[in-house]
KOLVO-901346 format. One record per residue (C-alpha): x, y, z; residue number from 0. Coordinates in nm, 3 decimals. Layout:
<atoms>
[[X, Y, Z], NUM] ...
</atoms>
This chain:
<atoms>
[[0.000, 0.000, 0.000], 0] [[0.123, 0.354, -0.077], 1] [[0.241, 0.554, 0.221], 2] [[0.015, 0.844, 0.117], 3] [[-0.254, 0.925, -0.138], 4] [[-0.210, 1.252, -0.327], 5] [[-0.441, 1.388, -0.596], 6] [[-0.240, 1.614, -0.825], 7] [[-0.451, 1.615, -1.142], 8] [[-0.695, 1.897, -1.072], 9] [[-0.667, 2.027, -1.429], 10] [[-0.834, 1.704, -1.541], 11] [[-1.117, 1.734, -1.291], 12] [[-1.183, 1.844, -0.936], 13] [[-1.375, 1.690, -0.648], 14] [[-1.718, 1.839, -0.578], 15] [[-1.706, 2.037, -0.256], 16] [[-1.947, 1.968, 0.028], 17] [[-2.096, 2.314, -0.024], 18] [[-2.172, 2.233, -0.388], 19] [[-2.317, 1.893, -0.302], 20] [[-2.545, 2.054, -0.044], 21] [[-2.668, 2.304, -0.302], 22] [[-2.740, 2.026, -0.553], 23] [[-2.909, 1.772, -0.326], 24] [[-3.254, 1.936, -0.300], 25] [[-3.278, 1.941, -0.680], 26] [[-3.204, 1.569, -0.696], 27] [[-3.451, 1.462, -0.428], 28] [[-3.716, 1.727, -0.354], 29] [[-3.722, 1.997, -0.622], 30] [[-3.712, 1.755, -0.913], 31] [[-3.979, 1.917, -1.130], 32] [[-3.922, 1.976, -1.501], 33] [[-3.851, 2.351, -1.523], 34] [[-4.058, 2.379, -1.841], 35] [[-4.379, 2.284, -1.657], 36] [[-4.615, 2.543, -1.508], 37] [[-4.686, 2.410, -1.158], 38] [[-4.509, 2.520, -0.840], 39] [[-4.268, 2.223, -0.821], 40] [[-4.135, 2.320, -1.164], 41] [[-4.105, 2.682, -1.053], 42] [[-3.854, 2.574, -0.788], 43] [[-3.640, 2.416, -1.059], 44] [[-3.664, 2.729, -1.274], 45] [[-3.564, 2.941, -0.977], 46] [[-3.259, 2.720, -0.919], 47] [[-3.151, 2.763, -1.280], 48] [[-3.195, 3.140, -1.280], 49] [[-3.011, 3.174, -0.950], 50] [[-2.719, 2.984, -1.103], 51] [[-2.734, 3.203, -1.413], 52] [[-2.692, 3.511, -1.196], 53] [[-2.407, 3.348, -1.002], 54] [[-2.217, 3.262, -1.321], 55] [[-2.284, 3.606, -1.470], 56] [[-2.158, 3.788, -1.161], 57] [[-1.845, 3.571, -1.151], 58] [[-1.765, 3.668, -1.511], 59] [[-1.886, 4.032, -1.483], 60] [[-2.154, 3.959, -1.741], 61] [[-2.531, 4.004, -1.751], 62] [[-2.752, 3.709, -1.664], 63] [[-2.913, 3.713, -2.010], 64] [[-2.567, 3.661, -2.163], 65] [[-2.520, 3.321, -1.993], 66] [[-2.643, 3.000, -2.159], 67] [[-2.605, 2.658, -1.998], 68] [[-2.460, 2.366, -2.193], 69] [[-2.346, 2.008, -2.141], 70] [[-1.982, 2.110, -2.080], 71] [[-1.680, 2.296, -2.215], 72] [[-1.657, 2.093, -2.535], 73] [[-2.016, 2.172, -2.630], 74] [[-1.963, 2.539, -2.545], 75] [[-1.654, 2.554, -2.766], 76] [[-1.828, 2.378, -3.054], 77] [[-2.131, 2.604, -3.029], 78] [[-1.926, 2.924, -3.007], 79] [[-1.709, 2.842, -3.308], 80] [[-1.964, 2.679, -3.538], 81] [[-2.239, 2.931, -3.473], 82] [[-1.996, 3.220, -3.442], 83] [[-1.870, 3.186, -3.798], 84] [[-2.229, 3.169, -3.920], 85] [[-2.322, 3.479, -3.722], 86] [[-2.038, 3.668, -3.889], 87] [[-2.077, 3.510, -4.232], 88] [[-2.085, 3.851, -4.399], 89] [[-1.716, 3.887, -4.314], 90] [[-1.608, 3.568, -4.486], 91] [[-1.497, 3.212, -4.415], 92] [[-1.156, 3.254, -4.254], 93] [[-1.087, 3.132, -3.897], 94] [[-0.780, 3.187, -3.679], 95] [[-0.681, 2.977, -3.379], 96] [[-0.355, 2.862, -3.218], 97] [[-0.147, 2.546, -3.220], 98] [[-0.193, 2.489, -2.844], 99] [[-0.572, 2.496, -2.818], 100] [[-0.773, 2.219, -2.657], 101] [[-0.895, 1.955, -2.908], 102] [[-1.250, 2.086, -2.859], 103] [[-1.137, 2.402, -3.037], 104] [[-0.868, 2.269, -3.272], 105] [[-1.074, 1.980, -3.403], 106] [[-1.383, 2.195, -3.449], 107] [[-1.180, 2.439, -3.658], 108] [[-1.029, 2.152, -3.858], 109] [[-1.377, 2.010, -3.921], 110] [[-1.490, 2.349, -4.051], 111] [[-1.187, 2.355, -4.281], 112] [[-1.313, 2.033, -4.440], 113] [[-1.648, 2.206, -4.486], 114] [[-1.496, 2.489, -4.692], 115] [[-1.359, 2.736, -4.437], 116] [[-0.999, 2.857, -4.445], 117] [[-0.797, 2.809, -4.128], 118] [[-0.486, 2.979, -3.995], 119] [[-0.318, 2.818, -3.693], 120] [[-0.086, 3.056, -3.511], 121] [[0.233, 2.925, -3.358], 122] [[0.356, 3.016, -3.009], 123] [[0.694, 3.094, -2.859], 124] [[0.897, 2.855, -2.644], 125] [[0.690, 2.949, -2.336], 126] [[0.357, 2.894, -2.510], 127] [[0.271, 3.260, -2.562], 128] [[0.071, 3.387, -2.858], 129] [[0.211, 3.702, -3.018], 130] [[-0.038, 3.987, -3.070], 131] [[0.164, 4.095, -3.373], 132] [[0.140, 3.747, -3.524], 133] [[-0.237, 3.770, -3.485], 134] [[-0.245, 4.114, -3.644], 135] [[-0.047, 3.984, -3.941], 136] [[-0.276, 3.682, -3.981], 137] [[-0.603, 3.876, -3.980], 138] [[-0.766, 3.920, -4.320], 139] [[-1.065, 4.106, -4.456], 140] [[-1.255, 3.777, -4.462], 141] [[-1.165, 3.667, -4.106], 142] [[-1.491, 3.579, -3.932], 143] [[-1.371, 3.448, -3.596], 144] [[-1.061, 3.414, -3.378], 145] [[-1.039, 3.160, -3.093], 146] [[-0.760, 3.173, -2.834], 147] [[-0.774, 3.013, -2.489], 148] [[-0.715, 3.219, -2.174], 149] [[-0.484, 2.962, -2.016], 150] [[-0.341, 2.643, -2.158], 151] [[-0.467, 2.320, -2.006], 152] [[-0.128, 2.146, -2.020], 153] [[0.141, 2.404, -1.949], 154] [[-0.067, 2.670, -1.772], 155] [[0.057, 2.969, -1.973], 156] [[-0.185, 3.264, -1.959], 157] [[-0.239, 3.445, -2.289], 158] [[-0.276, 3.824, -2.344], 159] [[-0.645, 3.790, -2.427], 160] [[-0.743, 4.156, -2.386], 161] [[-0.480, 4.263, -2.640], 162] [[-0.567, 3.982, -2.879], 163] [[-0.939, 4.058, -2.857], 164] [[-0.881, 4.431, -2.916], 165] [[-0.677, 4.360, -3.230], 166] [[-0.947, 4.123, -3.352], 167] [[-1.223, 4.379, -3.293], 168] [[-1.034, 4.636, -3.501], 169] [[-1.073, 4.392, -3.789], 170] [[-1.445, 4.331, -3.729], 171] [[-1.405, 3.960, -3.649], 172] [[-1.560, 3.785, -3.350], 173] [[-1.338, 3.672, -3.063], 174] [[-1.398, 3.352, -2.867], 175] [[-1.194, 3.235, -2.570], 176] [[-1.190, 2.896, -2.401], 177] [[-1.183, 2.980, -2.029], 178] [[-1.233, 2.622, -1.911], 179] [[-0.902, 2.605, -1.722], 180] [[-0.903, 2.969, -1.615], 181] [[-1.248, 3.023, -1.462], 182] [[-1.244, 2.985, -1.086], 183] [[-0.861, 2.991, -1.075], 184] [[-0.780, 3.342, -1.202], 185] [[-0.997, 3.649, -1.243], 186] [[-1.208, 3.628, -1.560], 187] [[-1.389, 3.950, -1.655], 188] [[-1.561, 3.947, -1.995], 189] [[-1.576, 4.325, -2.008], 190] [[-1.207, 4.377, -1.935], 191] [[-1.115, 4.100, -2.176], 192] [[-1.341, 4.241, -2.448], 193] [[-1.449, 3.899, -2.577], 194] [[-1.766, 3.809, -2.768], 195] [[-1.787, 3.446, -2.660], 196] [[-1.643, 3.259, -2.361], 197] [[-1.667, 2.892, -2.260], 198] [[-1.651, 2.738, -1.912], 199] [[-1.698, 2.390, -1.761], 200] [[-1.827, 2.316, -1.411], 201] [[-1.601, 2.028, -1.313], 202] [[-1.282, 2.235, -1.333], 203] [[-1.368, 2.442, -1.023], 204] [[-1.529, 2.187, -0.788], 205] [[-1.860, 2.172, -0.969], 206] [[-2.016, 1.863, -1.127], 207] [[-1.919, 1.704, -1.457], 208] [[-2.142, 1.726, -1.763], 209] [[-2.240, 2.091, -1.730], 210] [[-2.092, 2.408, -1.874], 211] [[-2.187, 2.753, -1.993], 212] [[-2.132, 2.984, -2.286], 213] [[-2.117, 3.361, -2.249], 214] [[-2.265, 3.528, -2.557], 215] [[-2.216, 3.904, -2.569], 216] [[-2.543, 4.094, -2.565], 217] [[-2.643, 4.188, -2.918], 218] [[-2.475, 3.887, -3.076], 219] [[-2.730, 3.632, -3.191], 220] [[-2.604, 3.278, -3.240], 221] [[-2.790, 2.997, -3.411], 222] [[-2.854, 2.695, -3.184], 223] [[-2.622, 2.397, -3.197], 224] [[-2.887, 2.168, -3.045], 225] [[-3.242, 2.205, -3.178], 226] [[-3.553, 2.080, -3.002], 227] [[-3.810, 2.223, -2.766], 228] [[-3.661, 2.571, -2.741], 229] [[-3.498, 2.565, -2.397], 230] [[-3.245, 2.832, -2.294], 231] [[-3.443, 3.100, -2.479], 232] [[-3.448, 2.890, -2.792], 233] [[-3.071, 2.861, -2.820], 234] [[-2.995, 2.529, -2.646], 235] [[-3.274, 2.274, -2.644], 236] [[-3.302, 1.980, -2.406], 237] [[-3.446, 1.947, -2.056], 238] [[-3.208, 2.128, -1.826], 239] [[-2.975, 1.938, -1.596], 240] [[-3.106, 2.138, -1.304], 241] [[-2.902, 1.994, -1.017], 242] [[-2.575, 2.023, -1.208], 243] [[-2.652, 2.378, -1.322], 244] [[-2.723, 2.471, -0.959], 245] [[-2.398, 2.301, -0.856], 246] [[-2.193, 2.485, -1.115], 247] [[-2.336, 2.820, -1.008], 248] [[-2.259, 2.750, -0.643], 249] [[-1.910, 2.624, -0.726], 250] [[-1.811, 2.924, -0.935], 251] [[-1.951, 3.170, -0.683], 252] [[-1.756, 2.998, -0.405], 253] [[-1.435, 2.980, -0.608], 254] [[-1.448, 3.350, -0.692], 255] [[-1.525, 3.447, -0.332], 256] [[-1.208, 3.265, -0.219], 257] [[-0.996, 3.353, -0.522], 258] [[-0.743, 3.590, -0.364], 259] [[-0.670, 3.354, -0.075], 260] [[-0.665, 3.036, -0.282], 261] [[-0.436, 3.185, -0.549], 262] [[-0.186, 3.301, -0.289], 263] [[-0.187, 2.961, -0.115], 264] [[-0.173, 2.756, -0.434], 265] [[0.108, 2.962, -0.586], 266] [[0.318, 2.907, -0.275], 267] [[0.258, 2.531, -0.286], 268] [[0.325, 2.518, -0.659], 269] [[0.658, 2.697, -0.622], 270] [[0.758, 2.439, -0.360], 271] [[0.657, 2.165, -0.602], 272] [[0.844, 2.313, -0.898], 273] [[1.159, 2.368, -0.692], 274] [[1.147, 2.007, -0.575], 275] [[1.092, 1.850, -0.917], 276] [[1.357, 2.062, -1.086], 277] [[1.621, 1.905, -0.862], 278] [[1.592, 1.596, -1.085], 279] [[1.868, 1.614, -1.351], 280] [[1.763, 1.677, -1.712], 281] [[1.426, 1.813, -1.610], 282] [[1.275, 2.141, -1.721], 283] [[0.960, 2.340, -1.653], 284] [[0.734, 2.400, -1.954], 285] [[0.520, 2.707, -2.004], 286] [[0.567, 3.060, -1.878], 287] [[0.747, 3.047, -1.541], 288] [[0.559, 3.352, -1.410], 289] [[0.242, 3.422, -1.609], 290] [[0.079, 3.085, -1.552], 291] [[-0.215, 2.927, -1.372], 292] [[-0.139, 2.925, -0.999], 293] [[-0.169, 2.548, -0.950], 294] [[-0.019, 2.416, -1.273], 295] [[0.330, 2.266, -1.285], 296] [[0.425, 2.106, -1.617], 297] [[0.758, 1.942, -1.686], 298] [[0.950, 1.738, -1.939], 299] [[1.181, 1.480, -1.787], 300] [[1.431, 1.351, -2.040], 301] [[1.520, 0.987, -2.117], 302] [[1.191, 0.841, -1.993], 303] [[0.838, 0.786, -2.123], 304] [[0.560, 0.989, -1.961], 305] [[0.287, 0.726, -1.945], 306] [[0.515, 0.483, -1.760], 307] [[0.599, 0.758, -1.513], 308] [[0.229, 0.830, -1.453], 309] [[0.158, 0.461, -1.393], 310] [[0.442, 0.431, -1.144], 311] [[0.330, 0.747, -0.966], 312] [[-0.014, 0.590, -0.938], 313] [[0.148, 0.289, -0.775], 314] [[0.293, 0.528, -0.520], 315] [[-0.052, 0.676, -0.455], 316] [[0.000, 0.992, -0.665], 317] [[-0.254, 1.086, -0.933], 318] [[-0.089, 1.287, -1.212], 319] [[-0.103, 1.306, -1.591], 320] [[0.117, 1.317, -1.897], 321] [[-0.034, 1.603, -2.094], 322] [[-0.407, 1.659, -2.136], 323] [[-0.651, 1.411, -1.984], 324] [[-0.864, 1.444, -2.298], 325] [[-0.594, 1.292, -2.517], 326] [[-0.409, 1.072, -2.269], 327] [[-0.499, 0.759, -2.466], 328] [[-0.285, 0.873, -2.757], 329] [[0.067, 0.738, -2.806], 330] [[0.173, 1.058, -2.982], 331] [[0.351, 1.330, -2.783], 332] [[0.148, 1.634, -2.679], 333] [[0.068, 1.873, -2.963], 334] [[0.117, 2.154, -2.711], 335] [[0.474, 2.052, -2.627], 336] [[0.559, 2.004, -2.994], 337] [[0.426, 2.355, -3.061], 338] [[0.679, 2.485, -2.805], 339] [[0.954, 2.342, -3.028], 340] [[1.042, 2.043, -2.811], 341] [[1.175, 1.734, -2.994], 342] [[0.949, 1.427, -3.000], 343] [[1.176, 1.224, -2.774], 344] [[1.177, 1.499, -2.509], 345] [[0.803, 1.571, -2.536], 346] [[0.733, 1.204, -2.466], 347] [[0.864, 1.256, -2.111], 348] [[0.593, 1.503, -2.009], 349] [[0.447, 1.527, -1.661], 350] [[0.165, 1.758, -1.550], 351] [[0.102, 1.809, -1.179], 352] [[-0.194, 2.033, -1.096], 353] [[-0.281, 2.118, -0.738], 354] [[-0.535, 2.331, -0.556], 355] [[-0.621, 2.450, -0.205], 356] [[-0.710, 2.094, -0.099], 357] [[-0.342, 1.998, -0.122], 358] [[-0.088, 2.071, 0.152], 359] [[0.288, 2.083, 0.202], 360] [[0.298, 1.716, 0.300], 361] [[0.149, 1.629, -0.040], 362] [[0.414, 1.833, -0.216], 363] [[0.700, 1.685, -0.015], 364] [[0.570, 1.333, -0.081], 365] [[0.570, 1.394, -0.457], 366] [[0.919, 1.546, -0.438], 367] [[1.041, 1.237, -0.253], 368] [[0.876, 0.972, -0.471], 369] [[0.930, 1.118, -0.817], 370] [[1.314, 1.105, -0.823], 371] [[1.303, 0.737, -0.726], 372] [[1.057, 0.663, -1.008], 373] [[1.255, 0.861, -1.264], 374] [[1.577, 0.685, -1.164], 375] [[1.414, 0.344, -1.203], 376] [[1.268, 0.429, -1.545], 377] [[1.597, 0.570, -1.668], 378] [[1.779, 0.254, -1.574], 379] [[1.545, 0.072, -1.813], 380] [[1.585, 0.329, -2.091], 381] [[1.826, 0.271, -2.382], 382] [[1.835, 0.649, -2.429], 383] [[1.964, 0.693, -2.075], 384] [[2.217, 0.417, -2.134], 385] [[2.342, 0.599, -2.444], 386] [[2.358, 0.924, -2.248], 387] [[2.574, 0.767, -1.977], 388] [[2.807, 0.621, -2.238], 389] [[2.845, 0.965, -2.391], 390] 
</atoms>
């Protein structure tokens, strides 16, 4: 049995807090009415949804009527991009995104390319940063939409969204940002960012899985991605997942109320973690060392294979990941790390450790003690390490 159990994969998903569970429970057991019905039991469900809408709106500095609930971040991204280009069809059929986006964005843009749209994929620098000048140079008269994430889900780098959105607006294109990793972990203000569309997902900030939201700037009318009975003011049909919507609203409200304290605490823990891991020879931090999500620590450890490292960490009671959880079944190295310019053989040794306020110093010290032992064992089995020792 492991000496300790440590969860260090909070970028993949978070545990629902007791506060969130308490908010959800009445809507699972007592207030179970279909919110589309007209009797009083249904009214309680409708009230739960609208309370959550206000909570999400206030967290993002938006208006309640600008928030639409979805089945998660992937649906929100798909809806924003597919319907966004249609809403701005008068501009043309050119889309811009970046090489480090989540597959929910990248693959949607690639699918639209097959349907006749033109696609420009911007590169990033060695720290994962998108250049505003590169965006300016890529914009065309027929650019309909630009999509750039606030913070990368693998390396944690935070992008200059306000500057990118302002440049995009000068061109008359729409700007969408995937805020799935950022919301609840750093301040997200749609007005200061100047975005038209913004996606979030509940399970990234201690809410339930299977629920998300899309911010749609007032005055921008999107076509629905899911058509049916006209729920969510006709823009997202399907009987609402009331309990999960309530849970997401409560979770985001709670995360934002604690944001200053949790960021300070998590940054301190993460620095301790980074300092400990970087003591391992031939290890480097990936992403921006300063302008990054407070709880994200991403590394490449040379001469080993990342999936084997994750499995051995699991044997030691440590939950971690090698790149994005959404593509962890792939044998290919992370597209994000390749976009940073890392060679394939180095990118294969990726390790992402993501912590939050539920972790403590003992967790960090346990990881720092177990990881060097695991790396040493894997390197002894590696022909690349053998070649390195031989010179």
